[in-house]
C-alpha positions as CSV (number, residue, x, y, z in Angstrom):
1,M,-0.3,0.2,0.1
2,A,2.7,2.5,0.8
3,L,4.5,1.6,-2.1
4,I,1.5,2.1,-4.4
5,L,1.2,6.0,-2.2
6,G,4.7,6.6,-2.3
7,L,4.9,6.0,-6.6
8,W,1.7,8.3,-6.7
9,I,3.7,10.9,-5.1
10,L,7.3,10.4,-7.1
11,M,4.6,10.3,-10.4
12,Y,3.0,13.1,-9.5
13,L,6.3,15.5,-8.5
14,L,7.7,14.0,-11.9
15,D,4.7,15.1,-13.9
16,A,3.8,11.7,-14.8
17,N,1.7,11.9,-18.1
18,R,-2.0,11.3,-16.5
19,A,-3.5,9.8,-20.0
20,N,-1.2,7.0,-19.4
21,D,-2.7,3.7,-17.7
22,L,-0.2,2.6,-15.8
23,V,-0.6,6.4,-14.0
24,Q,-4.2,6.3,-14.2
25,F,-4.1,3.0,-12.4
26,V,-1.5,4.0,-9.8
27,H,-3.8,7.5,-9.2
28,N,-6.7,5.6,-8.8
29,A,-5.7,3.0,-6.5
30,A,-3.9,6.0,-4.4
31,N,-6.9,7.8,-4.2
32,W,-8.8,4.7,-3.1
33,L,-6.1,4.2,-0.1
34,A,-5.6,7.8,1.1
35,G,-9.7,8.5,0.9
36,W,-8.9,9.4,4.5
37,S,-6.0,11.5,4.2
38,R,-6.2,12.9,1.1
39,D,-8.0,16.0,1.1
40,L,-6.7,16.9,5.5
41,F,-4.4,19.4,4.8
42,T,-5.0,22.5,3.0
43,F,-1.4,24.0,1.9
44,D,-1.5,27.0,-0.9
45,K,1.0,24.5,-3.2
46,A,-0.7,21.8,-4.5
47,W,2.9,19.3,-4.8
48,A,2.5,19.9,-0.5
49,R,-1.0,18.8,0.1
50,V,-0.2,15.4,-2.5
51,I,3.0,15.1,-0.3
52,A,1.1,15.6,3.1
53,G,-1.9,13.7,1.9
54,Y,-0.7,11.0,0.2
55,G,2.9,10.6,2.8
56,L,0.4,10.7,5.7
57,A,-1.7,7.8,4.8
58,A,2.0,5.7,3.5
59,V,3.4,6.3,6.7
60,V,0.3,4.9,8.4
61,Y,0.0,1.9,6.4
62,L,4.1,1.5,7.1
63,F,3.2,1.3,10.7
64,I,0.6,-0.7,10.6
65,G,2.3,-3.3,8.4
66,H,5.1,-3.1,10.9
67,A,3.1,-3.6,14.1
68,I,1.3,-6.6,12.3
69,A,4.6,-8.2,11.2
70,G,6.1,-7.8,14.5
71,R,2.7,-9.6,16.0
72,M,3.7,-12.3,13.0
73,S,6.8,-13.1,14.1
74,R,6.3,-13.4,17.9
75,N,3.7,-15.8,17.7
């Protein structure tokens, strides 16, 4: 999940062609994954909103994944 979100942030910052099927797929998946955090911040710059909104979701998913992996390794 965090990989998809990070990939979308990178594609956005590099101004990837949004007409491309892969870019559309990653964007749609990232929108779905970050639906809860996408419009949480209201920075003036669009790139800052993308990094903060999608980045927050990526960090949360990484934290949850790490916690689940740690719990599973103890059992």
